[in-house]
N, C-alpha and C positions, 0 to 999 in steps of 0.2 A: 040691377043684380050687381053684386061685387064680384071681381075678379082676384082669386086669390094673387097675392103679391110677394115675390119672393124674397126671403129674410136674410139679410147680409150676418154672416155667422160674427158672433161677438167681439174676435179677433179680425175683422173686417176693417175697421174705424176705429183708429187709436189716437184721432186729434183730440187737444182737451185745451180747454177756455184757461186764461191766466186768472188768476182772481180778480186782477183789477176788471178784465172785460167782463167776469160776472157781475161785479159791481155796477159798470158801469150799463149793461142792461139792463140792471132792478131799477137803478137810479133813471134811466131815461124813461122805463117803462110806468115808474111812479109820477114823474113830471107829466107825462099824455095823460093822466089818471086812466091806468091798465095797473092797477095794483093788486088784482087775479094774477097777471102775469107775472109782475114784480114777486111776489109770493111763491110760485110753483116754480120758477125758475130759480130763487134763493133755497130753498127747501131742496128741489132737485140737485141741486151743485154740492151743498154741504152734507146729504144724507146718501147720494148714491143710490135712490132706487130709478127704477125703471120707468117708464111713463104709464104701463098698466100700473103698476104698483102705485103709484102716484094716484092715481083715478079711483082705486078701490079705498083709500085710506078715508076711516071713520073717526070721528072724535073720541069713541073709547079705544081707539088704536094707541092713545096717549098717554102716558103715564107721566105725570109732571113732578110726583115724587120721586120714583124713579128715574126721572130724566131719560125716559128712552121713549121710541116710538117701536109697536109692535107692526111688523110687516109678513103678510100670509097668512094672519091668524093671529092665537093669543096661546100663553101656554097651555092652556085647556084646551083649546081648539086648534087643530091644524087642517089648512086647505086640505083640496084632494092632492094637489102635487107635492104635499110635504116640505114645502121650501119657508117655513116658518123660521123668521130671525128677530131679533131685536136691533135696533143701531141706536146708539146715545144720542140725543139731541144734542144740537150744537147753539151755543149760546146767542148765535148771531139770528136764530130763528124762534126762540122758546115766546118772544112777547107778541110777534107776529101770528105764533100758533095759539097761543091765549085767548088774543083779541077773537081769531076765527072762531072758535071753541065754545066763547062764552055766549050762555043763552042757547045754545042750540042741542038737539035732541042726539044720544048718544050714537044713534044709526045714521047721523046724517053725513053727506058726504063732506071730506075737508075741500078737496079740489076740482073733483069731478063734476059737481051739480052747474058750475058755472061755464063749461065750455058744451056747446050743441055736439061736439064731435072731437076726435084728436085733431083731425086736421086743421079744424081752428083754431087750436093752440098752436099747431106747428105753421101754420100761415103767419099769425100775430108774431111768434117767436121769430122769425125769418125777416119780417118786415122791419123789426125793431135792431137784427144784426146786420142788414142791411144798410140801414140806416146811420149804423156805427162803421161801416164799411170793414166789417168781419167776412172771412172768406165764405163763399155759399158751401163749400163742403163742410163747414160747421154746422151741425144739425142740433136737436133737443138733446137725442143721447148723447152727443160729447158732454153735456154736463154731467152723466155718471161716469164718463172717460175722465174727466176732471178730477171729481172725488177720488177716485183711484189715483191717479196720477198724483196728486198733493201727498197723501197719505204714503205711498211709496216715496215720494221727495223728502218726506219729513221723516222716514224710518220708520211709519210704522210696520212692525211685524208681519210677515206675509200672510201668515195664519189666521190674526185678527184682521186683516183687510178680507181675506178669503170668506169668513163668516160674516162681517158687515155688509159685503156687496151680495151675500147669496150664492156665491160660484159652489159648484159641484165638483169642480177641480182644479187643482191646483196652477196647473200649466195656464190658466186662463188668469189667474192672478198676476201670476209673475209676469204676464204682458206687460205689467203697469211699473214693473220693477226697469224701466228703460232709462237711458242716460246716467247718469250720477246715483249710484245705492248708496245715498246716505247713511243707513245701516252700516255697509261696508267699512265706509270713513270713521265712523264712530267706533267700530272696532278694531280698526287700523289704529286709531288715535289713543286706544286703551292699553295697547301692549308698548 
């Protein structure tokens, strides 16, 4: 029997990985023959999806002509929660995704089938971050925070980031605009 777990609020943890740390996790995963972990970490960090969203992605959710991934449905089909969005594909993931999708059925899960459970993914992720001496408070969900933080630091408009992350409230998105607000500096430099 599973017991309900208390879910931390989205604003509860805001640690983020540096791009170097993400690439170190990916490189170590590949070195140790864990391409499954490397792929989901790379995609998660560069697309900001929640773990549950990653596990639900199917081959037909990717449109390489448009260079987007459909999250939570399709333009013609919305999930019950009505949380559909598109996220542009990052260049660092396109070849990996094409390789994963090549020759599989359109309803085949891209990441979910490789893991027996979410806990298996989290346990493997923790092993690699510990090996790299990354603080134990950094969890898989920090990949999503990394995406938001990287965009905020690079000056992505908050409305755009809100849409890409699937936030329903701008206050949640604004939490990523911590530290130096690159957009403010850019605006200041224009006058």
